Backbone as JSON, one array per atom type, in Angstrom:
{
  "sequence": "MPALWIAHVTVTDEEAYKKYAAGATTAIAEHGGTFIARGGRFVQLEGKERPRNVVARFPDVETAEACYRSEAYQAALAFAKDASERELMIVETTE",
  "N": [[-48.0, 39.62, 18.7], [-48.3, 41.15, 15.5], [-48.53, 44.72, 14.9], [-50.31, 47.59, 13.75], [-49.59, 50.88, 12.8], [-51.52, 53.55, 12.39], [-52.16, 56.41, 10.63], [-53.95, 59.38, 10.04], [-53.96, 62.19, 8.12], [-53.91, 65.72, 7.59], [-52.05, 67.85, 5.83], [-50.66, 70.99, 6.49], [-48.48, 72.58, 6.13], [-46.28, 72.06, 3.85], [-43.43, 72.07, 3.53], [-42.33, 71.97, 6.17], [-43.51, 69.59, 6.94], [-42.26, 67.74, 5.31], [-39.79, 67.55, 6.54], [-40.54, 66.37, 8.94], [-41.46, 63.89, 7.89], [-39.12, 62.73, 6.86], [-37.53, 62.34, 9.19], [-39.29, 60.74, 10.69], [-39.54, 58.47, 9.08], [-36.99, 57.33, 9.33], [-36.94, 56.8, 12.13], [-39.05, 54.98, 12.36], [-38.13, 52.83, 10.78], [-35.88, 52.14, 12.31], [-37.1, 50.9, 14.42], [-38.04, 48.56, 13.45], [-40.24, 48.9, 11.84], [-42.31, 48.86, 8.93], [-43.54, 50.4, 6.01], [-46.81, 49.97, 4.77], [-48.8, 51.27, 3.53], [-48.9, 54.46, 2.16], [-50.06, 57.3, 1.72], [-51.59, 56.7, -0.56], [-54.34, 56.04, -2.89], [-57.68, 56.35, -1.61], [-60.88, 55.64, -0.13], [-63.18, 57.42, 1.52], [-65.45, 56.48, 3.86], [-66.76, 56.92, 6.28], [-66.7, 59.34, 8.95], [-64.18, 61.95, 9.56], [-62.61, 63.18, 6.74], [-59.29, 62.85, 5.72], [-56.63, 63.85, 3.7], [-54.23, 62.43, 3.54], [-53.11, 59.25, 4.28], [-51.54, 56.89, 6.29], [-50.04, 53.77, 6.85], [-48.18, 51.71, 8.9], [-46.41, 48.73, 9.59], [-45.52, 47.03, 12.53], [-43.5, 44.91, 14.7], [-44.91, 44.39, 17.08], [-47.34, 45.74, 19.46], [-46.01, 47.0, 21.58], [-43.49, 47.66, 20.52], [-44.23, 49.43, 18.5], [-45.32, 51.5, 20.04], [-43.05, 52.19, 21.51], [-41.49, 53.22, 19.47], [-42.95, 55.55, 18.85], [-42.58, 56.99, 21.22], [-39.88, 57.35, 21.22], [-36.75, 59.14, 21.2], [-35.83, 59.91, 18.67], [-38.17, 59.82, 17.06], [-39.8, 61.68, 18.38], [-38.33, 64.0, 18.0], [-38.63, 64.31, 15.24], [-41.41, 64.58, 15.17], [-41.81, 67.11, 16.21], [-41.64, 68.79, 14.0], [-44.0, 68.23, 12.7], [-46.08, 69.05, 14.33], [-47.04, 71.8, 14.1], [-47.52, 71.74, 11.45], [-49.47, 70.17, 10.51], [-52.69, 68.52, 10.79], [-53.76, 65.78, 12.6], [-54.49, 62.33, 13.27], [-53.45, 59.55, 15.14], [-53.01, 56.13, 15.65], [-52.45, 52.95, 17.25], [-52.91, 49.65, 16.34], [-53.44, 46.36, 17.21], [-52.9, 43.45, 15.28], [-54.47, 40.46, 13.95], [-52.94, 38.69, 12.64]],
  "CA": [[-48.73, 39.78, 17.48], [-47.97, 42.4, 14.82], [-49.38, 45.88, 15.14], [-50.32, 48.61, 12.71], [-49.58, 52.29, 13.17], [-52.41, 54.12, 11.4], [-52.22, 57.86, 10.73], [-54.8, 60.13, 9.12], [-53.27, 63.47, 8.19], [-54.08, 66.86, 6.7], [-50.81, 68.64, 5.89], [-50.91, 72.42, 6.35], [-47.2, 73.2, 5.79], [-45.58, 70.98, 3.13], [-41.98, 72.08, 3.77], [-42.08, 71.46, 7.51], [-43.95, 68.2, 7.02], [-41.22, 66.92, 4.68], [-38.76, 67.32, 7.57], [-41.13, 65.35, 9.81], [-41.51, 62.6, 7.19], [-37.77, 62.18, 6.78], [-37.15, 61.85, 10.51], [-40.2, 59.67, 11.09], [-39.18, 57.28, 8.3], [-35.8, 56.75, 9.97], [-37.32, 56.26, 13.44], [-39.9, 53.8, 12.14], [-37.24, 51.75, 10.32], [-35.04, 51.74, 13.45], [-37.92, 50.09, 15.32], [-38.54, 47.41, 12.72], [-41.48, 49.22, 11.15], [-42.3, 48.95, 7.47], [-44.75, 51.03, 5.49], [-47.62, 49.17, 3.86], [-49.59, 52.26, 2.79], [-48.32, 55.78, 2.43], [-50.62, 58.37, 0.92], [-52.21, 56.25, -1.8], [-55.78, 56.25, -3.09], [-58.53, 55.89, -0.53], [-62.3, 55.96, -0.21], [-63.67, 57.78, 2.86], [-66.83, 56.03, 4.02], [-67.32, 57.53, 7.48], [-65.78, 60.16, 9.73], [-63.49, 63.09, 8.96], [-61.68, 62.84, 5.65], [-57.94, 63.42, 5.73], [-56.1, 63.47, 2.38], [-53.04, 61.56, 3.61], [-53.3, 58.13, 5.2], [-50.31, 56.12, 6.35], [-50.09, 52.57, 7.68], [-46.89, 51.03, 9.05], [-46.49, 47.49, 10.37], [-44.47, 46.82, 13.53], [-43.53, 43.55, 15.25], [-45.92, 44.28, 18.14], [-47.83, 47.02, 19.98], [-44.99, 47.62, 22.44], [-42.45, 48.25, 19.67], [-44.84, 50.59, 17.85], [-45.41, 52.57, 21.03], [-41.67, 52.61, 21.82], [-41.08, 54.08, 18.36], [-43.59, 56.86, 19.04], [-42.0, 57.66, 22.38], [-38.42, 57.45, 21.06], [-36.17, 60.48, 21.01], [-35.77, 60.2, 17.23], [-39.5, 60.14, 16.54], [-40.28, 62.93, 19.0], [-37.63, 65.1, 17.31], [-39.32, 64.47, 13.95], [-42.77, 65.02, 15.43], [-41.79, 68.55, 16.45], [-41.89, 69.45, 12.72], [-45.38, 67.97, 12.28], [-47.05, 69.65, 15.25], [-47.65, 73.0, 13.54], [-47.56, 71.58, 10.0], [-50.5, 69.19, 10.14], [-53.73, 68.06, 11.7], [-53.58, 64.34, 12.45], [-54.83, 61.33, 14.27], [-52.53, 58.42, 15.06], [-53.37, 55.05, 16.56], [-51.79, 51.66, 17.1], [-53.91, 48.59, 16.39], [-52.88, 45.01, 17.14], [-53.53, 42.65, 14.23], [-54.69, 39.04, 14.29], [-52.08, 37.89, 11.78]],
  "C": [[-48.34, 41.1, 16.82], [-48.96, 43.5, 15.15], [-49.25, 46.85, 13.99], [-50.37, 49.99, 13.34], [-50.37, 52.96, 12.06], [-52.53, 55.62, 11.65], [-53.12, 58.42, 9.65], [-54.36, 61.59, 9.24], [-53.79, 64.48, 7.16], [-52.83, 67.72, 6.88], [-51.16, 70.1, 5.62], [-49.64, 73.2, 5.99], [-46.32, 72.11, 5.17], [-44.09, 70.92, 3.46], [-41.63, 71.52, 5.15], [-42.44, 69.99, 7.6], [-42.95, 67.27, 6.34], [-40.12, 66.61, 5.68], [-39.26, 66.27, 8.56], [-41.04, 63.97, 9.14], [-40.14, 61.95, 7.11], [-37.33, 61.6, 8.12], [-38.0, 60.69, 10.98], [-39.86, 58.37, 10.36], [-37.98, 56.57, 8.93], [-36.17, 56.1, 11.3], [-38.14, 54.99, 13.29], [-39.05, 52.62, 11.72], [-36.37, 51.24, 11.46], [-35.78, 50.84, 14.44], [-38.58, 48.9, 14.6], [-39.85, 47.64, 11.99], [-41.29, 49.27, 9.65], [-43.62, 49.56, 7.01], [-45.49, 50.07, 4.57], [-48.61, 50.05, 3.1], [-49.05, 53.63, 3.17], [-48.86, 56.79, 1.43], [-51.31, 57.96, -0.37], [-53.7, 56.58, -1.87], [-56.55, 55.71, -1.9], [-59.97, 56.29, -0.81], [-62.77, 56.22, 1.22], [-65.13, 57.38, 2.97], [-67.51, 56.65, 5.23], [-66.26, 58.4, 8.12], [-65.14, 61.28, 8.92], [-62.49, 62.62, 7.91], [-60.37, 63.58, 5.85], [-57.28, 62.96, 4.44], [-54.88, 62.57, 2.4], [-53.28, 60.5, 4.67], [-52.07, 57.24, 5.13], [-50.51, 54.94, 7.29], [-48.7, 51.95, 7.7], [-47.1, 49.79, 9.93], [-45.27, 47.39, 11.27], [-44.56, 45.4, 14.07], [-44.61, 43.34, 16.31], [-46.3, 45.68, 18.63], [-46.74, 47.75, 20.77], [-43.9, 48.3, 21.61], [-42.98, 49.49, 18.96], [-44.92, 51.77, 18.81], [-44.02, 53.09, 21.4], [-41.14, 53.51, 20.71], [-41.65, 55.48, 18.56], [-42.92, 57.65, 20.15], [-40.48, 57.88, 22.27], [-37.98, 58.89, 20.84], [-36.16, 60.86, 19.54], [-37.14, 60.57, 16.68], [-40.02, 61.45, 17.12], [-39.59, 64.15, 18.38], [-38.29, 65.37, 15.96], [-40.7, 65.06, 14.15], [-42.86, 66.52, 15.69], [-42.06, 69.33, 15.16], [-43.34, 69.3, 12.29], [-46.41, 68.72, 13.11], [-47.77, 70.85, 14.67], [-47.8, 72.92, 12.02], [-48.66, 70.63, 9.54], [-51.56, 69.08, 11.22], [-53.76, 66.56, 11.52], [-54.17, 63.54, 13.59], [-53.86, 60.17, 14.06], [-52.96, 57.39, 16.08], [-52.52, 53.83, 16.27], [-52.86, 50.6, 17.28], [-53.21, 47.24, 16.27], [-53.63, 44.21, 16.07], [-53.72, 41.21, 14.72], [-53.81, 38.14, 13.45], [-50.86, 37.4, 12.52]]
}
């Protein structure tokens, strides 16, 4: 079943985060991921508000997790560590 990679992000260093985004985009595409939401309008109803929200669709949970653990994504993630506050989860869909 498909899976969604859902990230809620507050960027604290725009320049470093751009480097993360470039590398992450490549890693996600290499794992068959496609973006379905990337920073658009949102309405926060509960919990901590983060100004950037990203959703990517993957073929399945295993592929989404493999992307996260990949060398390419981890190299990109090094730029995000000190440039953002974030939560990231993988959710299996029913579609």
